[in-house]
N, CA, C and O atoms as a Tinker XYZ file with bonds, in Angstrom:
   220  protein
     1  N      0.907000   -1.232000   -0.019000    73     2
     2  CA    -0.257000   -0.214000    0.117000    64     1     3
     3  C      0.849000    1.350000    0.015000    63     2     4     5
     4  O      1.777000    1.578000    0.791000    81     3
     5  N      0.497000    2.080000   -0.925000    73     3     6
     6  CA     1.521000    3.266000   -1.008000    64     5     7
     7  C      0.358000    4.790000   -0.273000    63     6     8     9
     8  O     -0.752000    5.100000   -0.707000    81     7
     9  N      0.913000    5.281000    0.586000    73     7    10
    10  CA     0.556000    6.475000    0.650000    64     9    11
    11  C      0.715000    7.813000    0.406000    63    10    12    13
    12  O      1.843000    8.258000    0.618000    81    11
    13  N     -0.053000    8.501000    0.049000    73    11    14
    14  CA     0.518000   10.104000   -0.283000    64    13    15
    15  C      1.176000   10.759000    0.861000    63    14    16    17
    16  O      1.139000   10.332000    2.015000    81    15
    17  N      1.694000   11.667000    0.523000    73    15    18
    18  CA     2.739000   12.752000    1.780000    64    17    19
    19  C      1.524000   13.117000    2.595000    63    18    20    21
    20  O      1.685000   13.451000    3.768000    81    19
    21  N      0.465000   13.083000    2.126000    73    19    22
    22  CA    -0.746000   14.145000    3.110000    64    21    23
    23  C     -1.250000   12.996000    3.851000    63    22    24    25
    24  O     -1.786000   13.191000    4.942000    81    23
    25  N     -1.138000   11.832000    3.385000    73    23    26
    26  CA    -2.025000   10.721000    4.403000    64    25    27
    27  C     -0.928000   10.413000    4.934000    63    26    28    29
    28  O     -1.245000    9.452000    5.636000    81    27
    29  N      0.366000   10.616000    5.100000    73    27    30
    30  CA     1.514000    9.882000    5.926000    64    29    31
    31  C      1.355000   10.769000    7.217000    63    30    32    33
    32  O      1.210000   10.363000    8.370000    81    31
    33  N      1.430000   12.411000    6.651000    73    31    34
    34  CA     1.011000   13.341000    7.815000    64    33    35
    35  C     -0.017000   12.951000    9.030000    63    34    36    37
    36  O     -0.042000   12.823000   10.254000    81    35
    37  N     -0.841000   12.849000    7.879000    73    35    38
    38  CA    -2.583000   12.389000    8.648000    64    37    39
    39  C     -2.131000   11.613000    9.453000    63    38    40    41
    40  O     -2.119000   11.911000   10.647000    81    39
    41  N     -1.720000   10.602000    9.066000    73    39    42
    42  CA    -1.526000    9.267000   10.148000    64    41    43
    43  C     -0.590000    9.509000   11.043000    63    42    44    45
    44  O     -1.031000    9.322000   12.178000    81    43
    45  N      0.737000    9.912000   11.018000    73    43    46
    46  CA     1.667000   10.523000   11.709000    64    45    47
    47  C      0.881000   11.025000   13.161000    63    46    48    49
    48  O      0.766000   10.311000   14.157000    81    47
    49  N      0.442000   12.240000   13.046000    73    47    50
    50  CA    -0.945000   13.119000   13.786000    64    49    51
    51  C     -1.643000   12.041000   14.323000    63    50    52    53
    52  O     -1.442000   11.986000   15.537000    81    51
    53  N     -2.372000   11.172000   13.923000    73    51    54
    54  CA    -3.145000   10.416000   14.640000    64    53    55
    55  C     -2.409000    9.573000   15.615000    63    54    56    57
    56  O     -2.611000    9.594000   16.830000    81    55
    57  N     -1.716000    8.978000   15.123000    73    55    58
    58  CA    -0.290000    7.528000   15.812000    64    57    59
    59  C      0.086000    8.828000   17.217000    63    58    60    61
    60  O      0.112000    8.510000   18.405000    81    59
    61  N      0.293000    9.986000   16.799000    73    59    62
    62  CA     0.920000   10.687000   17.852000    64    61    63
    63  C      0.202000   11.090000   18.974000    63    62    64    65
    64  O      0.576000   11.375000   20.111000    81    63
    65  N     -1.383000   11.049000   18.216000    73    63    66
    66  CA    -2.282000   11.808000   19.164000    64    65    67
    67  C     -2.810000   10.526000   20.072000    63    66    68    69
    68  O     -3.100000   10.585000   21.267000    81    67
    69  N     -2.848000    9.735000   19.502000    73    67    70
    70  CA    -3.472000    8.233000   20.199000    64    69    71
    71  C     -2.311000    8.020000   21.069000    63    70    72    73
    72  O     -2.732000    8.128000   22.221000    81    71
    73  N     -1.226000    7.805000   21.077000    73    71    74
    74  CA    -0.043000    7.577000   22.167000    64    73    75
    75  C     -0.124000    8.395000   23.277000    63    74    76    77
    76  O      0.121000    7.988000   24.413000    81    75
    77  N     -0.477000    9.604000   22.993000    73    75    78
    78  CA    -0.686000   10.948000   24.278000    64    77    79
    79  C     -1.539000   10.722000   24.830000    63    78    80    81
    80  O     -1.460000   10.897000   26.046000    81    79
    81  N     -2.876000   10.189000   24.230000    73    79    82
    82  CA    -4.034000   10.046000   24.991000    64    81    83
    83  C     -3.892000    8.501000   26.030000    63    82    84    85
    84  O     -4.550000    8.307000   27.052000    81    83
    85  N     -2.648000    7.334000   25.313000    73    83    86
    86  CA    -2.780000    6.002000   25.816000    64    85    87
    87  C     -1.869000    6.430000   27.167000    63    86    88    89
    88  O     -2.005000    5.811000   28.222000    81    87
    89  N     -1.001000    7.463000   27.037000    73    87    90
    90  CA    -0.052000    7.591000   28.367000    64    89    91
    91  C     -0.888000    8.653000   29.119000    63    90    92    93
    92  O     -0.446000    8.750000   30.264000    81    91
    93  N     -1.681000    9.285000   28.955000    73    91    94
    94  CA    -2.266000    9.757000   29.986000    64    93    95
    95  C     -3.173000    9.474000   31.059000    63    94    96    97
    96  O     -3.411000   10.068000   32.111000    81    95
    97  N     -3.707000    8.226000   30.443000    73    95    98
    98  CA    -4.458000    7.170000   30.963000    64    97    99
    99  C     -3.928000    6.214000   31.738000    63    98   100   101
   100  O     -4.576000    5.312000   32.270000    81    99
   101  N     -2.466000    6.423000   31.842000    73    99   102
   102  CA    -1.535000    5.611000   32.952000    64   101   103
   103  C     -0.638000    4.653000   32.060000    63   102   104   105
   104  O      0.469000    4.224000   32.384000    81   103
   105  N     -1.277000    4.410000   30.946000    73   103   106
   106  CA    -0.680000    3.190000   30.237000    64   105   107
   107  C      0.526000    3.703000   29.597000    63   106   108   109
   108  O      0.827000    4.870000   29.347000    81   107
   109  N      1.153000    2.635000   29.382000    73   107   110
   110  CA     2.536000    2.568000   28.401000    64   109   111
   111  C      3.253000    1.682000   27.318000    63   110   112   113
   112  O      3.595000    0.554000   27.673000    81   111
   113  N      3.399000    1.907000   26.599000    73   111   114
   114  CA     3.963000    1.108000   25.475000    64   113   115
   115  C      5.234000    0.247000   25.774000    63   114   116   117
   116  O      5.470000   -0.910000   25.426000    81   115
   117  N      5.868000    0.974000   26.392000    73   115   118
   118  CA     7.384000    0.292000   27.083000    64   117   119
   119  C      7.213000   -0.268000   28.276000    63   118   120   121
   120  O      6.767000    0.255000   29.298000    81   119
   121  N      7.667000   -1.586000   28.066000    73   119   122
   122  CA     7.440000   -2.170000   29.535000    64   121   123
   123  C      8.961000   -2.441000   29.986000    63   122   124   125
   124  O      9.839000   -2.934000   29.277000    81   123
   125  N      9.094000   -1.963000   31.464000    73   123   126
   126  CA    10.408000   -1.705000   32.009000    64   125   127
   127  C     11.037000   -2.788000   32.730000    63   126   128   129
   128  O     12.253000   -2.953000   32.829000    81   127
   129  N      9.989000   -3.630000   33.304000    73   127   130
   130  CA    10.356000   -4.713000   34.202000    64   129   131
   131  C     10.712000   -5.696000   33.454000    63   130   132   133
   132  O      9.987000   -6.614000   33.839000    81   131
   133  N     11.678000   -6.276000   32.238000    73   131   134
   134  CA    11.863000   -7.351000   31.532000    64   133   135
   135  C     10.771000   -8.448000   31.208000    63   134   136   137
   136  O     10.623000   -9.562000   31.709000    81   135
   137  N     10.043000   -7.797000   30.212000    73   135   138
   138  CA     8.556000   -8.240000   29.800000    64   137   139
   139  C      8.597000   -9.846000   29.311000    63   138   140   141
   140  O      9.599000  -10.539000   29.494000    81   139
   141  N      7.725000  -10.205000   28.850000    73   139   142
   142  CA     7.716000  -11.259000   28.490000    64   141   143
   143  C      7.468000  -10.800000   26.889000    63   142   144   145
   144  O      7.268000   -9.595000   26.730000    81   143
   145  N      7.464000  -11.575000   25.796000    73   143   146
   146  CA     7.039000  -11.360000   24.525000    64   145   147
   147  C      5.685000  -11.019000   24.226000    63   146   148   149
   148  O      5.294000  -10.166000   23.430000    81   147
   149  N      4.840000  -11.975000   25.140000    73   147   150
   150  CA     3.230000  -11.918000   25.024000    64   149   151
   151  C      3.011000  -10.572000   25.786000    63   150   152   153
   152  O      2.163000   -9.894000   25.206000    81   151
   153  N      3.450000  -10.053000   26.763000    73   151   154
   154  CA     3.317000   -9.433000   27.860000    64   153   155
   155  C      3.244000   -8.196000   27.001000    63   154   156   157
   156  O      2.265000   -7.453000   27.067000    81   155
   157  N      4.390000   -7.930000   26.093000    73   155   158
   158  CA     4.472000   -6.626000   25.226000    64   157   159
   159  C      3.734000   -6.445000   24.312000    63   158   160   161
   160  O      3.325000   -5.325000   24.005000    81   159
   161  N      3.342000   -7.808000   23.541000    73   159   162
   162  CA     2.243000   -8.185000   22.144000    64   161   163
   163  C      1.040000   -7.802000   22.478000    63   162   164   165
   164  O      0.178000   -7.501000   21.652000    81   163
   165  N      0.820000   -7.774000   24.269000    73   163   166
   166  CA    -0.692000   -7.630000   24.366000    64   165   167
   167  C     -0.780000   -6.004000   24.478000    63   166   168   169
   168  O     -1.829000   -5.424000   24.197000    81   167
   169  N      0.357000   -5.323000   24.894000    73   167   170
   170  CA     0.036000   -4.183000   25.188000    64   169   171
   171  C      0.084000   -3.438000   23.649000    63   170   172   173
   172  O     -0.545000   -2.407000   23.410000    81   171
   173  N      0.650000   -3.902000   22.987000    73   171   174
   174  CA     1.043000   -3.065000   21.206000    64   173   175
   175  C     -0.716000   -3.268000   20.430000    63   174   176   177
   176  O     -1.305000   -2.516000   19.653000    81   175
   177  N     -1.058000   -4.308000   20.910000    73   175   178
   178  CA    -2.522000   -4.851000   20.396000    64   177   179
   179  C     -3.136000   -4.472000   20.842000    63   178   180   181
   180  O     -4.073000   -4.316000   20.059000    81   179
   181  N     -3.435000   -4.024000   21.968000    73   179   182
   182  CA    -4.818000   -2.991000   22.683000    64   181   183
   183  C     -4.692000   -1.629000   22.095000    63   182   184   185
   184  O     -5.668000   -0.952000   21.768000    81   183
   185  N     -3.359000   -1.225000   21.963000    73   183   186
   186  CA    -3.199000    0.072000   21.178000    64   185   187
   187  C     -3.476000    0.122000   19.937000    63   186   188   189
   188  O     -4.117000    1.081000   19.507000    81   187
   189  N     -3.092000   -0.805000   19.176000    73   187   190
   190  CA    -3.549000   -0.987000   17.462000    64   189   191
   191  C     -4.960000   -0.740000   17.429000    63   190   192   193
   192  O     -5.606000    0.228000   17.027000    81   191
   193  N     -5.375000   -2.102000   18.067000    73   191   194
   194  CA    -7.201000   -1.947000   18.030000    64   193   195
   195  C     -7.678000   -0.686000   18.852000    63   194   196   197
   196  O     -8.788000   -0.312000   18.474000    81   195
   197  N     -7.262000   -0.099000   19.644000    73   195   198
   198  CA    -8.133000    1.230000   19.804000    64   197   199
   199  C     -7.805000    2.409000   18.492000    63   198   200   201
   200  O     -8.680000    3.175000   18.088000    81   199
   201  N     -6.335000    2.382000   17.916000    73   199   202
   202  CA    -6.392000    3.370000   17.234000    64   201   203
   203  C     -7.125000    2.649000   16.027000    63   202   204   205
   204  O     -7.862000    3.472000   15.486000    81   203
   205  N     -7.192000    1.359000   15.384000    73   203   206
   206  CA    -7.641000    1.001000   14.303000    64   205   207
   207  C     -9.444000    1.439000   14.240000    63   206   208   209
   208  O    -10.086000    1.687000   13.220000    81   207
   209  N     -9.961000    1.427000   15.706000    73   207   210
   210  CA   -11.495000    2.288000   16.219000    64   209   211
   211  C    -11.399000    2.979000   15.437000    63   210   212   213
   212  O    -11.975000    2.998000   14.349000    81   211
   213  N    -10.533000    3.775000   15.931000    73   211   214
   214  CA   -10.786000    5.736000   15.429000    64   213   215
   215  C    -10.757000    5.866000   14.218000    63   214   216   217
   216  O    -11.411000    6.828000   13.814000    81   215
   217  N    -10.124000    5.120000   13.274000    73   215   218
   218  CA   -10.040000    4.860000   12.060000    64   217   219
   219  C    -11.375000    4.887000   11.391000    63   218   220
   220  O    -11.467000    4.650000   10.187000    81   219
């Protein structure tokens, strides 16, 4: 899939905004305490699901 420059800018802004909202809720995409692969994957999955729902 190829995006135009405008589409790329919009997607970047949307992802940044979603990351800001995600972190304001006390959630984080970075796990500090030596996480298992599944724990990290679950956090990213939650984040991506939320992002896709907004699209």
